[in-house]
N, C-alpha and C positions, 0 to 999 in steps of 0.2 A: 724258417727262421728261429734265428737265436739270440740271446740276449745276455749281456754281459753287465751285471748290478754290482756296482760299487757303492759301498756306505762310508761316510765320513762322518767322524766326530770331532766336534770343537769347530766348526765351519763357523766363522763371523760372518755378520750380514752383510758387511760391505765386500767382503771376498766372494760372496753367493751373486751380488748384485753384479761384479765385476763377470764371473763366469756367464752369467744370464745374457748379459750384453755380448760378450763373446760368442756364443752360441746363436743367437738371435741375428748377428750381423755377419755371421761367416758366409761364406758360399758354399760350404761344404765340412766334412770332418777334416781332422789333421793330416798331413801327408802320412802315407803308410797304413792308415786305419779305415780300412773299407767297408766303413760303417754307413748303413740305409736310412738311420733315424738315432735321435738321441732324445730322452725326458729326463728333465733336472727335477727332483724334488726336495723340497726343503721344508724343516721346521724349525724355525727361530727360536722357538722356548727352549727347545732340546740342542739348538745347534747342531744337527742332525742333517744330512743332506743325502742324496741317493742318485747316483748318476745310472740311468740304463740307455745302455747304446745295444742299437739294432742290427744286426748281420744275417744277410742272404744266406750265407753257406756254414757250416761248420768249419770250414779251413778259413773262410773269411774271419771268422770269430777268433780262431786261433791268433791268425796275423794281426788282427785288430788288439787284442790281449798282449801280445808280445810288444807292438807300438807303445801301447799304452801305458805299460809297465815301465818303460825306458823312460818316459816323460817325467817331468817334473809338474805336480800341480800349478795351477794356472795362475792361483796368487799366493803361491809361496806358503808358508807357516799361517796365515790366515784362513788357508783352506782347510787348516786342521790335519787330523791323521786319518788314513785310510784305514778303517777298520776291518773290512772284509771285500773281498772280489768274489763274485758266484757266478756260475756260466749255465745258462737254462734254453733248453728247447722252448719256444713259445709254440704254447698248446693251442691258445686262440688270443686273436686281438681284433678290436672291432672299436671304429670311432663313431660317434655320433654326430649327425650333422641336422642342424635345427632343433627348435624345441618341442618336446612330444605335446601332441594335439590333446 
């Protein structure tokens, strides 16, 4: 699995709420983005956000990166500016279910 991590600076809380609603209500990724998952992190105090897209293959990562780079941010200027985009191979991922005993 591979991850595309974009960091945004100057992200307004309203833009982040709009993006979160869009992610939660969507039926899947945007056209041309073969992503298998997304995680959005936000720190309102620093107005920074991280968007982590997950991809099954390196080729899917490359295709997704090209498609996402061609798109405008979902909330225009309120989303802030993209400070960086990095690509990673996911070394490990685990989601916990239920509370620890």
